N, C-alpha and C positions, 0 to 999 in steps of 0.2 A: 528405499529408493537410495539410488546413488549420489554422490552431491557435487552440481554439474560445476560448480560455483566456491572454490575457495579463500578465506583471507587467516596465513599462516602465523600469528603473531608481529602483524607487521604496523610499519610505527614508520610518520610522513613528519620533517621535520622542514621548514621553509627559516628564510632569511628572508627580514621585510628591512623596510627603511635604509635609509642610508649611513646606520651604524652595522646595514645586518644582524639584526638581532633575531634570532631564533625563535622560530614560533610552531610550538605539535601542535599540529594540522587532525593527526591521527597519533594514538597509541596506544601499543600492543592492542592490536584488533585481532581480534579472532571469528569466525565466525561462514556459512557454508551455506547455500544454497543449495535445493531439492531439486533432481529432475523434475519435470513433468508438475511445477505446482507454484501457484502466486507464491511469491515474495515479497512484502513489501519491508520497502528500506523507510525507517523512521527515526526524527528528530527534527533539534531548531534548528534556527537559520545557524549556521554556526559551527555542526558537529561534526562535521568532514566528511557528508555524504557523498557531496560531487566528488572533493578527493579521492576518496575511497572508490569510487567508478571510473574518475580516468586513472587512475591508478588497474583498475580490472580492461580498461580501454587499452594499454600501452602508450595511453597519454602522460602519463607522470611515470617517473619512475619511485618508489619507495623507497624511504631510507634503510630499512632492514625487515627485515621478514619477505612471506615468500603471498605472491598472489597469482592463483592456477585458472587455469578453463579446461575442462574434461585432464586436470593432468599437468596440464602445458603451461610453463611459465606465460603467463600476459603477456607481455612484454612479445611473445614470437609471433607470428604474423598466424599460422598454423590455431594456435589457439582461435584464433577470431573466425575460421571459418566456420559457416550455416550462422554466426552472432548478427544481431542489428544492434545498433546503437540510436539512440535518440536522444540529444541536446536539452538541457532544458531552454537555450533559445536559438533556434530554428537558421538557420547561414542560409539562405537563397539568394539565385542572382536576379534582385530586385526587378530587373527590368523584362524576368521571361515570364512566361501564362504560366500557370498550374500542370498542363500537360506536357510545356517544356521542360519545367523543372525536374518533371518526372523523367519526361525522355534522357535527359542529363545523368540521370541515374541507374538509368536502365542502361545506356550505353558505357557507364563507368563500370556497370554487370555483366557487362558483354553475351547480353539478352538478341538476340537474332528482331527482326521486326514483328512477326509474328505473336512471340512472348511478349514487346513492350508492348504492342499491343492490347494482349492479351491482359497482361498486370497493370496496366494505365486504368483500362478498365474497370478491373478487381478492386486492387486499392482503394481508388476514390468510391465507388460504390459503400463497401465495409465502414470510411468516416463519413460520409452521405456529402459527399462532394460532388457527385452526377451532376453534370451543364455545366460546372462550375471552371472544366478544364482551357475557357480561353480569358480567365480570370487576369489581370495582370497583380502578381506577388505587391510590389510598391503598395494597388490599391487595399490588401485585403486585412482583413482586422485580425488583433494574436489571436481570437479566438477561433478563425479560420485557419492561422499559420500554423498553427499548434497542430487541427486536423492536418494540412498538409504534411507537417513534420513526421505525424505519425505512420502517414499514406507511405511516404519515401522509405519507415524503417519498417512497414511491411511488402518490400516489392523483393519478388525472388521467395515469400515465405520461408523465414529462418525461427529455426526450432529456438534459438534463446533469444531475447530482447532482453537488449540492459538497457532499461528510459532512465530519465534522468528528472522529477517531476512533469510529468508529460503532463499531468491535467494543468497546470500551471494555468492562468486568465482564462479557463473557458464559464464558459455558461451553466445555469444548470442542466440545461437538457443537453447541452455538449458534453460534461461530465460524465450524465447519464448514459453517454452515446457508447464511450469508451470504459465505461466499470462494467458493462455489457458488454462490451468485445474482450474485453481482459478475461472474465465469465466464460465466454467461447474458447475465445483458445486452448485458456486450461483445460478444457473439455477435450478438446482436440489432440491435445495430449502438448502443449507448448512447455515453453518455460520461462517464466514472468517476472525479473528483476526488474521491481520501479521504487525510487523512492519520492514520499510524501512529505507536508506536514497535514493536507490533513487527517485527523484520526478515523474520521468519517469509510473515508475507500478500505482505510484496514480492516476495519472490520465487515464491511459490506463485499466487498473482492479477494481481500488473501487467505490460501492454505494456513501461510506460516509469514512471520517477523523476525525482522532484526531493527532493534533501536541500540543507536548513538546519542551519547551525548558527551560536549565534550572532549571528544575525539575518541572513546572512550565507548564498548559495548557494554548495555546495558542489560540486554535482555536477547536471546536466541533461540526460537521455538515456535511450538507453533498457538494461531491464534486461541484456542480453545481455550489453548491451559493458561493462558497465557488472561481469559476472560473470566477464570473459573478460582484464579487466585484472587480477583474482584471479586465475587459473589460475594455479597452483604447481608440477604434473604428474604422471603418473599412477602410481596404487598397482596393482603388481597380488599378487593370495593365491595366493599357491600351494604345492603337500605341500611335502617337505621337498627342497633342493636341496642336490645333493653337494658337499663340498669343494673341487672344480677345479672348479666348473660355478660355485658363490660369485664364484672368483677371477678370474674370466673377467668374470664381470659389475658387479664393483667396479674389475676395471683398465678396462673403460668406461666407467664414475663416476656407476653405479647403485651408491643404496640396500642391502644386503642385512640384514633384521632378522627373529630368529625368534619367536614366540609363543607364548602358554602350551601352545596347541591341536597343538605340535607342526607346525604348518602356517609356512609365509614370507611375508613382507613384501619386495616390490623396489619401489624407489618410482625410477621416471624423470623425473628436473628438465625444467622447462617448454626447449623450444628441443629436446630430442632424441625420438628416435620410440619411442613404448611398442611399436608393431608388428616393430621389430627384436631389441627386445628377446621379443619373444612366442616370434620365429624363432630364438634363440639358447637361448631354454629348449624348443623342441619340440624343437631338432637331442637333445639331452639326454633326452628322453621326456621330459620334465618340463610339464605343461599347469598353464594358469592356472585359478585355482578364482572367482575374483571382480574384477572391471576395476573401477576406481575412479578419475573426476576428482577431484586434490583442489585446493581453492580455499582462500584465505588467509578469515578469518570475514569476516563481511557486515557486519556490525561495523568491520574494521581498515575494510573498501572504502568506507564510509560518512563515519565519520568522521578516521580517522586520516590527518598530515600529508602520507601521497602520494597521495591524493584530487582530483584533476585538476577546477577548473573548465570546464563545455566546456555549450555550446548546440546 
């Protein structure tokens, strides 16, 4: 797959305060976004995510390095054709209604009246704001504002969506709506690059992930590869296991513990064959109630010292 977005050895240094103290927001950052994939951009607050996205949109110039979209420098207006940017903080004229705000954006995009009407109806349905066309923005909750913000970003059906914390402030139903939307857009061949600090979003939605911490790259690659790095082993829940069988299991290096509901938990560590454990249990008429892969917490994988940088 082609790389549609690229950061090449990018650094950004700010001057802060009266003394002009130099602050490294981003340091030697190299990563890429694959076309027609959903890529998550994660890191703790202050990691450099928003600065990187602003450099990508040409709103901030890098101190050094290159930021490109389709091989074109991000500072060029040509790079942003067929690109949508949704900022973390929505900015609308608060006295306008939902329809008026979207119509204003359609005017900027030079849509004719028919396309404007169709586009407004389309995007409002996508974000579940149909029927709210005449609601004044000043009366909207933060969650509704985020929906309007996303609707605004979907106008014109862009191919590349750059989203800065798009699910900030959403309640669980709205977060589920956005996740399903991202998955649908991904299946339609869109490219989505969105920042988040909610790690569950990465597991549920993304094909690839870019991890930043303290302004530096920590990981860039497929989510499945990252999760496989954190694979610890397999857990089997069974009915009560006779003592003599427990001895056989523990002799093989498999851990057996007892639950309060009178079931047993058997843990087979990474590198051992869980199927062999099942076979041993079956020989003694003990069958698994459930089988679960166990991994270390995603937060540990992303920000822990063992996380390796790759590209």
